[in-house]
mmCIF file as Biopython writes it, N, C-alpha, C and O atoms, coordinates in Angstrom:
data_model
#
loop_
_atom_site.group_PDB
_atom_site.id
_atom_site.type_symbol
_atom_site.label_atom_id
_atom_site.label_alt_id
_atom_site.label_comp_id
_atom_site.label_asym_id
_atom_site.label_entity_id
_atom_site.label_seq_id
_atom_site.pdbx_PDB_ins_code
_atom_site.Cartn_x
_atom_site.Cartn_y
_atom_site.Cartn_z
_atom_site.occupancy
_atom_site.B_iso_or_equiv
_atom_site.auth_seq_id
_atom_site.auth_asym_id
_atom_site.pdbx_PDB_model_num
ATOM 1   N N  . LYS A ? 1  ? 1.902   -5.345  -38.942 1.0 0.0 1  A 1 
ATOM 2   C CA . LYS A ? 1  ? 1.816   -3.818  -39.281 1.0 0.0 1  A 1 
ATOM 3   C C  . LYS A ? 1  ? 1.140   -2.819  -37.986 1.0 0.0 1  A 1 
ATOM 4   O O  . LYS A ? 1  ? 0.383   -3.168  -37.079 1.0 0.0 1  A 1 
ATOM 5   N N  . MET A ? 2  ? 1.641   -1.654  -38.240 1.0 0.0 2  A 1 
ATOM 6   C CA . MET A ? 2  ? 1.699   -0.740  -37.112 1.0 0.0 2  A 1 
ATOM 7   C C  . MET A ? 2  ? 0.641   0.641   -37.626 1.0 0.0 2  A 1 
ATOM 8   O O  . MET A ? 2  ? 0.893   1.342   -38.606 1.0 0.0 2  A 1 
ATOM 9   N N  . ALA A ? 3  ? -0.554  0.818   -36.729 1.0 0.0 3  A 1 
ATOM 10  C CA . ALA A ? 3  ? -0.969  2.088   -37.232 1.0 0.0 3  A 1 
ATOM 11  C C  . ALA A ? 3  ? -1.528  2.805   -35.888 1.0 0.0 3  A 1 
ATOM 12  O O  . ALA A ? 3  ? -1.777  2.192   -34.849 1.0 0.0 3  A 1 
ATOM 13  N N  . TYR A ? 4  ? -1.665  4.013   -36.049 1.0 0.0 4  A 1 
ATOM 14  C CA . TYR A ? 4  ? -1.839  4.920   -34.410 1.0 0.0 4  A 1 
ATOM 15  C C  . TYR A ? 4  ? -3.783  4.700   -34.748 1.0 0.0 4  A 1 
ATOM 16  O O  . TYR A ? 4  ? -4.328  4.587   -35.846 1.0 0.0 4  A 1 
ATOM 17  N N  . LEU A ? 5  ? -4.316  4.702   -33.609 1.0 0.0 5  A 1 
ATOM 18  C CA . LEU A ? 5  ? -5.569  4.682   -33.117 1.0 0.0 5  A 1 
ATOM 19  C C  . LEU A ? 5  ? -6.028  6.326   -32.182 1.0 0.0 5  A 1 
ATOM 20  O O  . LEU A ? 5  ? -5.340  6.570   -31.191 1.0 0.0 5  A 1 
ATOM 21  N N  . PRO A ? 6  ? -6.678  6.912   -32.399 1.0 0.0 6  A 1 
ATOM 22  C CA . PRO A ? 6  ? -6.779  8.164   -31.926 1.0 0.0 6  A 1 
ATOM 23  C C  . PRO A ? 6  ? -7.965  7.506   -31.114 1.0 0.0 6  A 1 
ATOM 24  O O  . PRO A ? 6  ? -9.116  7.918   -31.259 1.0 0.0 6  A 1 
ATOM 25  N N  . LYS A ? 7  ? -7.662  6.515   -30.292 1.0 0.0 7  A 1 
ATOM 26  C CA . LYS A ? 7  ? -8.902  5.583   -29.020 1.0 0.0 7  A 1 
ATOM 27  C C  . LYS A ? 7  ? -8.514  5.546   -28.212 1.0 0.0 7  A 1 
ATOM 28  O O  . LYS A ? 7  ? -7.311  5.286   -28.238 1.0 0.0 7  A 1 
ATOM 29  N N  . VAL A ? 8  ? -9.181  5.773   -26.792 1.0 0.0 8  A 1 
ATOM 30  C CA . VAL A ? 8  ? -8.780  5.146   -25.635 1.0 0.0 8  A 1 
ATOM 31  C C  . VAL A ? 8  ? -9.221  3.433   -25.612 1.0 0.0 8  A 1 
ATOM 32  O O  . VAL A ? 8  ? -10.314 3.217   -26.136 1.0 0.0 8  A 1 
ATOM 33  N N  . PHE A ? 9  ? -8.848  2.808   -25.333 1.0 0.0 9  A 1 
ATOM 34  C CA . PHE A ? 9  ? -9.252  1.490   -25.354 1.0 0.0 9  A 1 
ATOM 35  C C  . PHE A ? 9  ? -9.029  0.209   -23.888 1.0 0.0 9  A 1 
ATOM 36  O O  . PHE A ? 9  ? -9.338  -0.981  -23.839 1.0 0.0 9  A 1 
ATOM 37  N N  . VAL A ? 10 ? -8.166  1.402   -22.530 1.0 0.0 10 A 1 
ATOM 38  C CA . VAL A ? 10 ? -7.588  1.471   -21.559 1.0 0.0 10 A 1 
ATOM 39  C C  . VAL A ? 10 ? -7.376  2.007   -20.935 1.0 0.0 10 A 1 
ATOM 40  O O  . VAL A ? 10 ? -6.571  2.864   -21.299 1.0 0.0 10 A 1 
ATOM 41  N N  . LYS A ? 11 ? -7.700  2.064   -19.857 1.0 0.0 11 A 1 
ATOM 42  C CA . LYS A ? 11 ? -8.038  3.347   -18.724 1.0 0.0 11 A 1 
ATOM 43  C C  . LYS A ? 11 ? -6.968  2.357   -17.481 1.0 0.0 11 A 1 
ATOM 44  O O  . LYS A ? 11 ? -7.396  1.302   -17.013 1.0 0.0 11 A 1 
ATOM 45  N N  . MET A ? 12 ? -5.485  2.962   -17.071 1.0 0.0 12 A 1 
ATOM 46  C CA . MET A ? 12 ? -5.272  2.093   -15.794 1.0 0.0 12 A 1 
ATOM 47  C C  . MET A ? 12 ? -4.764  3.058   -15.102 1.0 0.0 12 A 1 
ATOM 48  O O  . MET A ? 12 ? -4.145  4.073   -15.420 1.0 0.0 12 A 1 
ATOM 49  N N  . ARG A ? 13 ? -5.194  2.498   -13.842 1.0 0.0 13 A 1 
ATOM 50  C CA . ARG A ? 13 ? -4.584  3.524   -12.382 1.0 0.0 13 A 1 
ATOM 51  C C  . ARG A ? 13 ? -3.023  3.155   -12.103 1.0 0.0 13 A 1 
ATOM 52  O O  . ARG A ? 13 ? -2.476  2.146   -12.547 1.0 0.0 13 A 1 
ATOM 53  N N  . THR A ? 14 ? -2.445  4.070   -11.352 1.0 0.0 14 A 1 
ATOM 54  C CA . THR A ? 14 ? -0.954  3.991   -11.347 1.0 0.0 14 A 1 
ATOM 55  C C  . THR A ? 14 ? -0.847  3.467   -9.901  1.0 0.0 14 A 1 
ATOM 56  O O  . THR A ? 14 ? -1.465  3.775   -8.883  1.0 0.0 14 A 1 
ATOM 57  N N  . GLY A ? 15 ? 0.157   2.556   -10.142 1.0 0.0 15 A 1 
ATOM 58  C CA . GLY A ? 15 ? 0.327   1.553   -9.124  1.0 0.0 15 A 1 
ATOM 59  C C  . GLY A ? 15 ? 0.687   0.104   -9.399  1.0 0.0 15 A 1 
ATOM 60  O O  . GLY A ? 15 ? 1.576   -0.193  -10.196 1.0 0.0 15 A 1 
ATOM 61  N N  . GLY A ? 16 ? 0.024   -0.732  -8.767  1.0 0.0 16 A 1 
ATOM 62  C CA . GLY A ? 16 ? -0.250  -1.873  -8.584  1.0 0.0 16 A 1 
ATOM 63  C C  . GLY A ? 16 ? 0.677   -3.014  -8.548  1.0 0.0 16 A 1 
ATOM 64  O O  . GLY A ? 16 ? 1.640   -2.836  -7.801  1.0 0.0 16 A 1 
ATOM 65  N N  . ALA A ? 17 ? 0.628   -4.243  -9.221  1.0 0.0 17 A 1 
ATOM 66  C CA . ALA A ? 17 ? 2.209   -5.526  -9.358  1.0 0.0 17 A 1 
ATOM 67  C C  . ALA A ? 17 ? 3.335   -4.917  -10.066 1.0 0.0 17 A 1 
ATOM 68  O O  . ALA A ? 17 ? 4.520   -4.919  -9.734  1.0 0.0 17 A 1 
ATOM 69  N N  . SER A ? 18 ? 2.525   -4.153  -11.567 1.0 0.0 18 A 1 
ATOM 70  C CA . SER A ? 18 ? 3.856   -4.001  -12.307 1.0 0.0 18 A 1 
ATOM 71  C C  . SER A ? 18 ? 4.575   -2.604  -11.695 1.0 0.0 18 A 1 
ATOM 72  O O  . SER A ? 18 ? 5.284   -1.942  -12.453 1.0 0.0 18 A 1 
ATOM 73  N N  . ASN A ? 19 ? 4.377   -2.193  -10.357 1.0 0.0 19 A 1 
ATOM 74  C CA . ASN A ? 19 ? 4.910   -0.912  -10.067 1.0 0.0 19 A 1 
ATOM 75  C C  . ASN A ? 19 ? 5.793   -0.952  -9.194  1.0 0.0 19 A 1 
ATOM 76  O O  . ASN A ? 19 ? 6.107   0.139   -8.718  1.0 0.0 19 A 1 
ATOM 77  N N  . THR A ? 20 ? 6.411   -2.028  -8.738  1.0 0.0 20 A 1 
ATOM 78  C CA . THR A ? 20 ? 7.196   -2.599  -7.425  1.0 0.0 20 A 1 
ATOM 79  C C  . THR A ? 20 ? 8.514   -3.195  -8.398  1.0 0.0 20 A 1 
ATOM 80  O O  . THR A ? 20 ? 8.473   -3.931  -9.385  1.0 0.0 20 A 1 
ATOM 81  N N  . PRO A ? 21 ? 9.544   -2.640  -7.782  1.0 0.0 21 A 1 
ATOM 82  C CA . PRO A ? 21 ? 10.896  -2.953  -8.332  1.0 0.0 21 A 1 
ATOM 83  C C  . PRO A ? 21 ? 10.705  -4.340  -8.935  1.0 0.0 21 A 1 
ATOM 84  O O  . PRO A ? 21 ? 11.206  -4.424  -10.056 1.0 0.0 21 A 1 
ATOM 85  N N  . GLY A ? 22 ? 10.258  -5.182  -8.600  1.0 0.0 22 A 1 
ATOM 86  C CA . GLY A ? 22 ? 10.672  -6.874  -8.846  1.0 0.0 22 A 1 
ATOM 87  C C  . GLY A ? 22 ? 9.522   -6.701  -10.046 1.0 0.0 22 A 1 
ATOM 88  O O  . GLY A ? 22 ? 9.917   -7.297  -11.048 1.0 0.0 22 A 1 
ATOM 89  N N  . GLY A ? 23 ? 8.614   -6.262  -10.193 1.0 0.0 23 A 1 
ATOM 90  C CA . GLY A ? 23 ? 7.715   -6.132  -11.047 1.0 0.0 23 A 1 
ATOM 91  C C  . GLY A ? 23 ? 7.907   -5.443  -12.694 1.0 0.0 23 A 1 
ATOM 92  O O  . GLY A ? 23 ? 7.591   -5.834  -13.818 1.0 0.0 23 A 1 
ATOM 93  N N  . ILE A ? 24 ? 8.638   -4.148  -12.117 1.0 0.0 24 A 1 
ATOM 94  C CA . ILE A ? 24 ? 9.571   -3.394  -13.346 1.0 0.0 24 A 1 
ATOM 95  C C  . ILE A ? 24 ? 10.334  -4.340  -13.406 1.0 0.0 24 A 1 
ATOM 96  O O  . ILE A ? 24 ? 9.524   -5.219  -13.701 1.0 0.0 24 A 1 
ATOM 97  N N  . ILE A ? 25 ? 11.500  -4.944  -13.337 1.0 0.0 25 A 1 
ATOM 98  C CA . ILE A ? 25 ? 12.790  -6.111  -13.754 1.0 0.0 25 A 1 
ATOM 99  C C  . ILE A ? 25 ? 11.622  -6.688  -14.898 1.0 0.0 25 A 1 
ATOM 100 O O  . ILE A ? 25 ? 11.606  -6.376  -16.089 1.0 0.0 25 A 1 
ATOM 101 N N  . LYS A ? 26 ? 10.702  -7.565  -14.242 1.0 0.0 26 A 1 
ATOM 102 C CA . LYS A ? 26 ? 9.650   -8.985  -14.609 1.0 0.0 26 A 1 
ATOM 103 C C  . LYS A ? 26 ? 9.004   -7.759  -16.191 1.0 0.0 26 A 1 
ATOM 104 O O  . LYS A ? 26 ? 9.349   -8.127  -17.314 1.0 0.0 26 A 1 
ATOM 105 N N  . ALA A ? 27 ? 8.528   -7.035  -16.125 1.0 0.0 27 A 1 
ATOM 106 C CA . ALA A ? 27 ? 7.977   -6.301  -17.116 1.0 0.0 27 A 1 
ATOM 107 C C  . ALA A ? 27 ? 8.710   -5.594  -18.240 1.0 0.0 27 A 1 
ATOM 108 O O  . ALA A ? 27 ? 8.236   -5.172  -19.295 1.0 0.0 27 A 1 
ATOM 109 N N  . ASN A ? 28 ? 10.313  -5.537  -17.679 1.0 0.0 28 A 1 
ATOM 110 C CA . ASN A ? 28 ? 11.406  -5.100  -18.587 1.0 0.0 28 A 1 
ATOM 111 C C  . ASN A ? 28 ? 11.604  -5.993  -19.221 1.0 0.0 28 A 1 
ATOM 112 O O  . ASN A ? 28 ? 11.758  -5.854  -20.434 1.0 0.0 28 A 1 
ATOM 113 N N  . LEU A ? 29 ? 11.675  -7.359  -18.548 1.0 0.0 29 A 1 
ATOM 114 C CA . LEU A ? 29 ? 12.390  -8.466  -19.486 1.0 0.0 29 A 1 
ATOM 115 C C  . LEU A ? 29 ? 11.412  -9.387  -20.346 1.0 0.0 29 A 1 
ATOM 116 O O  . LEU A ? 29 ? 11.593  -10.332 -21.114 1.0 0.0 29 A 1 
ATOM 117 N N  . GLU A ? 30 ? 10.445  -8.789  -19.944 1.0 0.0 30 A 1 
ATOM 118 C CA . GLU A ? 30 ? 9.223   -9.320  -20.945 1.0 0.0 30 A 1 
ATOM 119 C C  . GLU A ? 30 ? 9.278   -8.948  -21.881 1.0 0.0 30 A 1 
ATOM 120 O O  . GLU A ? 30 ? 9.350   -9.765  -22.799 1.0 0.0 30 A 1 
ATOM 121 N N  . VAL A ? 31 ? 9.275   -7.248  -22.247 1.0 0.0 31 A 1 
ATOM 122 C CA . VAL A ? 31 ? 9.245   -6.584  -23.361 1.0 0.0 31 A 1 
ATOM 123 C C  . VAL A ? 31 ? 10.595  -6.758  -23.764 1.0 0.0 31 A 1 
ATOM 124 O O  . VAL A ? 31 ? 10.527  -6.801  -24.993 1.0 0.0 31 A 1 
ATOM 125 N N  . PHE A ? 32 ? 11.798  -6.885  -23.425 1.0 0.0 32 A 1 
ATOM 126 C CA . PHE A ? 32 ? 13.098  -6.821  -24.223 1.0 0.0 32 A 1 
ATOM 127 C C  . PHE A ? 32 ? 12.827  -8.549  -25.350 1.0 0.0 32 A 1 
ATOM 128 O O  . PHE A ? 32 ? 13.156  -8.639  -26.533 1.0 0.0 32 A 1 
ATOM 129 N N  . ARG A ? 33 ? 12.134  -9.740  -24.471 1.0 0.0 33 A 1 
ATOM 130 C CA . ARG A ? 33 ? 12.279  -10.857 -24.978 1.0 0.0 33 A 1 
ATOM 131 C C  . ARG A ? 33 ? 10.949  -10.497 -26.217 1.0 0.0 33 A 1 
ATOM 132 O O  . ARG A ? 33 ? 11.178  -10.819 -27.382 1.0 0.0 33 A 1 
ATOM 133 N N  . ALA A ? 34 ? 9.945   -9.999  -25.956 1.0 0.0 34 A 1 
ATOM 134 C CA . ALA A ? 34 ? 9.083   -9.838  -27.145 1.0 0.0 34 A 1 
ATOM 135 C C  . ALA A ? 34 ? 9.897   -9.156  -28.304 1.0 0.0 34 A 1 
ATOM 136 O O  . ALA A ? 34 ? 9.916   -9.503  -29.485 1.0 0.0 34 A 1 
ATOM 137 N N  . PHE A ? 35 ? 10.609  -8.040  -27.672 1.0 0.0 35 A 1 
ATOM 138 C CA . PHE A ? 35 ? 11.570  -7.352  -29.351 1.0 0.0 35 A 1 
ATOM 139 C C  . PHE A ? 35 ? 12.462  -8.288  -29.239 1.0 0.0 35 A 1 
ATOM 140 O O  . PHE A ? 35 ? 13.282  -7.491  -29.695 1.0 0.0 35 A 1 
ATOM 141 N N  . ARG A ? 36 ? 13.124  -9.284  -29.054 1.0 0.0 36 A 1 
ATOM 142 C CA . ARG A ? 36 ? 14.064  -9.815  -29.458 1.0 0.0 36 A 1 
ATOM 143 C C  . ARG A ? 36 ? 13.903  -11.119 -30.247 1.0 0.0 36 A 1 
ATOM 144 O O  . ARG A ? 36 ? 14.697  -11.812 -30.883 1.0 0.0 36 A 1 
ATOM 145 N N  . LYS A ? 37 ? 12.083  -11.242 -29.878 1.0 0.0 37 A 1 
ATOM 146 C CA . LYS A ? 37 ? 12.059  -13.109 -30.618 1.0 0.0 37 A 1 
ATOM 147 C C  . LYS A ? 37 ? 11.207  -12.194 -32.186 1.0 0.0 37 A 1 
ATOM 148 O O  . LYS A ? 37 ? 11.183  -12.609 -33.345 1.0 0.0 37 A 1 
ATOM 149 N N  . ASN A ? 38 ? 10.697  -11.093 -31.718 1.0 0.0 38 A 1 
ATOM 150 C CA . ASN A ? 38 ? 10.559  -10.186 -33.295 1.0 0.0 38 A 1 
ATOM 151 C C  . ASN A ? 38 ? 11.391  -9.921  -33.988 1.0 0.0 38 A 1 
ATOM 152 O O  . ASN A ? 38 ? 11.143  -9.906  -35.194 1.0 0.0 38 A 1 
ATOM 153 N N  . GLY A ? 39 ? 12.564  -9.641  -33.574 1.0 0.0 39 A 1 
ATOM 154 C CA . GLY A ? 39 ? 13.752  -9.400  -34.308 1.0 0.0 39 A 1 
ATOM 155 C C  . GLY A ? 39 ? 13.597  -7.459  -34.623 1.0 0.0 39 A 1 
ATOM 156 O O  . GLY A ? 39 ? 13.992  -6.804  -35.587 1.0 0.0 39 A 1 
ATOM 157 N N  . TYR A ? 40 ? 12.994  -7.095  -33.584 1.0 0.0 40 A 1 
ATOM 158 C CA . TYR A ? 40 ? 13.115  -5.723  -33.499 1.0 0.0 40 A 1 
ATOM 159 C C  . TYR A ? 40 ? 14.646  -5.607  -32.572 1.0 0.0 40 A 1 
ATOM 160 O O  . TYR A ? 40 ? 15.059  -6.546  -31.891 1.0 0.0 40 A 1 
ATOM 161 N N  . PRO A ? 41 ? 15.435  -4.149  -32.713 1.0 0.0 41 A 1 
ATOM 162 C CA . PRO A ? 41 ? 16.393  -4.242  -31.826 1.0 0.0 41 A 1 
ATOM 163 C C  . PRO A ? 41 ? 15.983  -3.029  -30.537 1.0 0.0 41 A 1 
ATOM 164 O O  . PRO A ? 41 ? 15.134  -2.139  -30.517 1.0 0.0 41 A 1 
ATOM 165 N N  . ILE A ? 42 ? 17.083  -3.503  -29.456 1.0 0.0 42 A 1 
ATOM 166 C CA . ILE A ? 42 ? 16.612  -2.968  -28.492 1.0 0.0 42 A 1 
ATOM 167 C C  . ILE A ? 42 ? 18.059  -1.901  -28.550 1.0 0.0 42 A 1 
ATOM 168 O O  . ILE A ? 42 ? 19.249  -2.146  -28.749 1.0 0.0 42 A 1 
ATOM 169 N N  . HIS A ? 43 ? 17.161  -0.400  -28.223 1.0 0.0 43 A 1 
ATOM 170 C CA . HIS A ? 43 ? 18.464  0.115   -28.325 1.0 0.0 43 A 1 
ATOM 171 C C  . HIS A ? 43 ? 18.943  0.543   -26.318 1.0 0.0 43 A 1 
ATOM 172 O O  . HIS A ? 43 ? 18.160  0.728   -25.387 1.0 0.0 43 A 1 
ATOM 173 N N  . TRP A ? 44 ? 20.149  0.560   -26.313 1.0 0.0 44 A 1 
ATOM 174 C CA . TRP A ? 44 ? 20.630  1.420   -24.975 1.0 0.0 44 A 1 
ATOM 175 C C  . TRP A ? 44 ? 19.779  1.691   -24.306 1.0 0.0 44 A 1 
ATOM 176 O O  . TRP A ? 44 ? 19.448  0.992   -23.348 1.0 0.0 44 A 1 
ATOM 177 N N  . ARG A ? 45 ? 18.904  3.343   -24.809 1.0 0.0 45 A 1 
ATOM 178 C CA . ARG A ? 45 ? 18.216  4.146   -23.999 1.0 0.0 45 A 1 
ATOM 179 C C  . ARG A ? 45 ? 17.054  3.922   -23.820 1.0 0.0 45 A 1 
ATOM 180 O O  . ARG A ? 45 ? 16.354  4.550   -23.025 1.0 0.0 45 A 1 
ATOM 181 N N  . ALA A ? 46 ? 16.628  2.881   -24.619 1.0 0.0 46 A 1 
ATOM 182 C CA . ALA A ? 46 ? 15.440  2.177   -24.043 1.0 0.0 46 A 1 
ATOM 183 C C  . ALA A ? 46 ? 15.179  1.749   -22.386 1.0 0.0 46 A 1 
ATOM 184 O O  . ALA A ? 46 ? 14.275  1.994   -21.586 1.0 0.0 46 A 1 
ATOM 185 N N  . SER A ? 47 ? 16.466  0.979   -22.318 1.0 0.0 47 A 1 
ATOM 186 C CA . SER A ? 47 ? 16.756  -0.053  -21.576 1.0 0.0 47 A 1 
ATOM 187 C C  . SER A ? 47 ? 16.802  0.857   -20.350 1.0 0.0 47 A 1 
ATOM 188 O O  . SER A ? 47 ? 16.365  0.532   -19.246 1.0 0.0 47 A 1 
ATOM 189 N N  . PHE A ? 48 ? 17.230  1.734   -20.573 1.0 0.0 48 A 1 
ATOM 190 C CA . PHE A ? 48 ? 17.403  2.489   -19.211 1.0 0.0 48 A 1 
ATOM 191 C C  . PHE A ? 48 ? 15.953  3.631   -19.200 1.0 0.0 48 A 1 
ATOM 192 O O  . PHE A ? 48 ? 15.341  4.103   -18.242 1.0 0.0 48 A 1 
ATOM 193 N N  . MET A ? 49 ? 15.778  3.783   -20.493 1.0 0.0 49 A 1 
ATOM 194 C CA . MET A ? 49 ? 14.584  4.850   -19.798 1.0 0.0 49 A 1 
ATOM 195 C C  . MET A ? 49 ? 13.011  4.191   -19.290 1.0 0.0 49 A 1 
ATOM 196 O O  . MET A ? 49 ? 12.057  4.678   -18.683 1.0 0.0 49 A 1 
ATOM 197 N N  . LYS A ? 50 ? 13.228  3.181   -19.730 1.0 0.0 50 A 1 
ATOM 198 C CA . LYS A ? 50 ? 11.371  2.898   -19.288 1.0 0.0 50 A 1 
ATOM 199 C C  . LYS A ? 50 ? 11.855  2.327   -18.280 1.0 0.0 50 A 1 
ATOM 200 O O  . LYS A ? 50 ? 10.834  2.590   -17.646 1.0 0.0 50 A 1 
ATOM 201 N N  . PRO A ? 51 ? 12.644  1.633   -17.333 1.0 0.0 51 A 1 
ATOM 202 C CA . PRO A ? 51 ? 12.396  1.854   -15.734 1.0 0.0 51 A 1 
ATOM 203 C C  . PRO A ? 51 ? 12.279  3.213   -14.988 1.0 0.0 51 A 1 
ATOM 204 O O  . PRO A ? 51 ? 11.545  3.295   -14.003 1.0 0.0 51 A 1 
ATOM 205 N N  . VAL A ? 52 ? 13.119  4.479   -15.522 1.0 0.0 52 A 1 
ATOM 206 C CA . VAL A ? 52 ? 13.087  5.460   -15.318 1.0 0.0 52 A 1 
ATOM 207 C C  . VAL A ? 52 ? 12.102  6.242   -15.449 1.0 0.0 52 A 1 
ATOM 208 O O  . VAL A ? 52 ? 11.869  7.062   -14.561 1.0 0.0 52 A 1 
ATOM 209 N N  . SER A ? 53 ? 11.254  6.154   -16.665 1.0 0.0 53 A 1 
ATOM 210 C CA . SER A ? 53 ? 10.311  6.654   -17.009 1.0 0.0 53 A 1 
ATOM 211 C C  . SER A ? 53 ? 8.849   6.999   -15.796 1.0 0.0 53 A 1 
ATOM 212 O O  . SER A ? 53 ? 8.001   7.889   -15.741 1.0 0.0 53 A 1 
ATOM 213 N N  . LYS A ? 54 ? 9.280   5.243   -14.600 1.0 0.0 54 A 1 
ATOM 214 C CA . LYS A ? 54 ? 8.174   4.604   -13.556 1.0 0.0 54 A 1 
ATOM 215 C C  . LYS A ? 54 ? 8.175   5.692   -12.538 1.0 0.0 54 A 1 
ATOM 216 O O  . LYS A ? 54 ? 7.108   6.107   -12.087 1.0 0.0 54 A 1 
ATOM 217 N N  . LEU A ? 55 ? 9.088   6.074   -12.235 1.0 0.0 55 A 1 
ATOM 218 C CA . LEU A ? 55 ? 9.917   6.741   -11.119 1.0 0.0 55 A 1 
ATOM 219 C C  . LEU A ? 55 ? 8.471   7.448   -10.591 1.0 0.0 55 A 1 
ATOM 220 O O  . LEU A ? 55 ? 7.748   7.233   -9.618  1.0 0.0 55 A 1 
ATOM 221 N N  . GLY A ? 56 ? 8.402   8.621   -11.986 1.0 0.0 56 A 1 
ATOM 222 C CA . GLY A ? 56 ? 7.257   9.548   -11.196 1.0 0.0 56 A 1 
ATOM 223 C C  . GLY A ? 56 ? 6.238   9.072   -10.949 1.0 0.0 56 A 1 
ATOM 224 O O  . GLY A ? 56 ? 5.439   9.792   -10.349 1.0 0.0 56 A 1 
ATOM 225 N N  . GLN A ? 57 ? 5.837   7.716   -11.288 1.0 0.0 57 A 1 
ATOM 226 C CA . GLN A ? 57 ? 4.602   7.408   -10.944 1.0 0.0 57 A 1 
ATOM 227 C C  . GLN A ? 57 ? 4.740   7.399   -8.864  1.0 0.0 57 A 1 
ATOM 228 O O  . GLN A ? 57 ? 3.714   7.533   -8.197  1.0 0.0 57 A 1 
ATOM 229 N N  . TYR A ? 58 ? 5.367   7.321   -8.560  1.0 0.0 58 A 1 
ATOM 230 C CA . TYR A ? 58 ? 5.980   7.051   -6.718  1.0 0.0 58 A 1 
ATOM 231 C C  . TYR A ? 58 ? 5.829   8.634   -6.314  1.0 0.0 58 A 1 
ATOM 232 O O  . TYR A ? 58 ? 5.733   8.878   -5.112  1.0 0.0 58 A 1 
ATOM 233 N N  . PHE A ? 59 ? 5.809   9.388   -6.959  1.0 0.0 59 A 1 
ATOM 234 C CA . PHE A ? 59 ? 5.830   10.861  -6.358  1.0 0.0 59 A 1 
ATOM 235 C C  . PHE A ? 59 ? 5.064   11.619  -7.034  1.0 0.0 59 A 1 
ATOM 236 O O  . PHE A ? 59 ? 5.314   12.822  -7.104  1.0 0.0 59 A 1 
ATOM 237 N N  . LYS A ? 60 ? 3.827   10.993  -7.754  1.0 0.0 60 A 1 
ATOM 238 C CA . LYS A ? 60 ? 2.602   11.409  -8.360  1.0 0.0 60 A 1 
ATOM 239 C C  . LYS A ? 60 ? 1.228   11.128  -7.531  1.0 0.0 60 A 1 
ATOM 240 O O  . LYS A ? 60 ? 0.740   10.015  -7.336  1.0 0.0 60 A 1 
ATOM 241 N N  . LYS A ? 61 ? 0.620   12.595  -7.009  1.0 0.0 61 A 1 
ATOM 242 C CA . LYS A ? 61 ? -0.374  11.956  -6.621  1.0 0.0 61 A 1 
ATOM 243 C C  . LYS A ? 61 ? -1.766  11.212  -7.183  1.0 0.0 61 A 1 
ATOM 244 O O  . LYS A ? 61 ? -2.351  11.718  -8.141  1.0 0.0 61 A 1 
ATOM 245 N N  . PRO A ? 62 ? -2.373  9.761   -6.433  1.0 0.0 62 A 1 
ATOM 246 C CA . PRO A ? 62 ? -2.974  9.087   -7.127  1.0 0.0 62 A 1 
ATOM 247 C C  . PRO A ? 62 ? -4.050  9.827   -8.430  1.0 0.0 62 A 1 
ATOM 248 O O  . PRO A ? 62 ? -4.526  10.833  -7.904  1.0 0.0 62 A 1 
ATOM 249 N N  . PRO A ? 63 ? -4.329  9.762   -9.185  1.0 0.0 63 A 1 
ATOM 250 C CA . PRO A ? 63 ? -5.789  10.394  -9.812  1.0 0.0 63 A 1 
ATOM 251 C C  . PRO A ? 63 ? -7.204  9.627   -8.787  1.0 0.0 63 A 1 
ATOM 252 O O  . PRO A ? 63 ? -7.308  8.632   -8.069  1.0 0.0 63 A 1 
ATOM 253 N N  . PRO A ? 64 ? -8.162  10.797  -9.249  1.0 0.0 64 A 1 
ATOM 254 C CA . PRO A ? 64 ? -9.285  10.015  -8.089  1.0 0.0 64 A 1 
ATOM 255 C C  . PRO A ? 64 ? -9.771  8.662   -8.909  1.0 0.0 64 A 1 
ATOM 256 O O  . PRO A ? 64 ? -9.433  8.346   -10.049 1.0 0.0 64 A 1 
ATOM 257 N N  . GLU A ? 65 ? -10.627 7.976   -8.045  1.0 0.0 65 A 1 
ATOM 258 C CA . GLU A ? 65 ? -11.093 6.745   -8.863  1.0 0.0 65 A 1 
ATOM 259 C C  . GLU A ? 65 ? -12.817 7.144   -9.769  1.0 0.0 65 A 1 
ATOM 260 O O  . GLU A ? 65 ? -13.845 7.673   -9.346  1.0 0.0 65 A 1 
ATOM 261 N N  . LEU A ? 66 ? -12.449 6.602   -11.084 1.0 0.0 66 A 1 
ATOM 262 C CA . LEU A ? 66 ? -13.137 6.138   -11.950 1.0 0.0 66 A 1 
ATOM 263 C C  . LEU A ? 66 ? -14.517 5.905   -11.623 1.0 0.0 66 A 1 
ATOM 264 O O  . LEU A ? 66 ? -15.279 5.430   -12.465 1.0 0.0 66 A 1 
#
């Protein structure tokens, strides 16, 4: 069951191991396997837009340390 929770549980910095080309591919494969395993359909736009959405992180100024 899904629900919206209006609370921040995790704050992550931009970058890291999952923001490398290999990490992005690995993370996407993991997401798609989870979708398939749980019977959720995977739309072609999601498989295209998820990696594209990460591109902005390469050009954005990193936020200040917390």
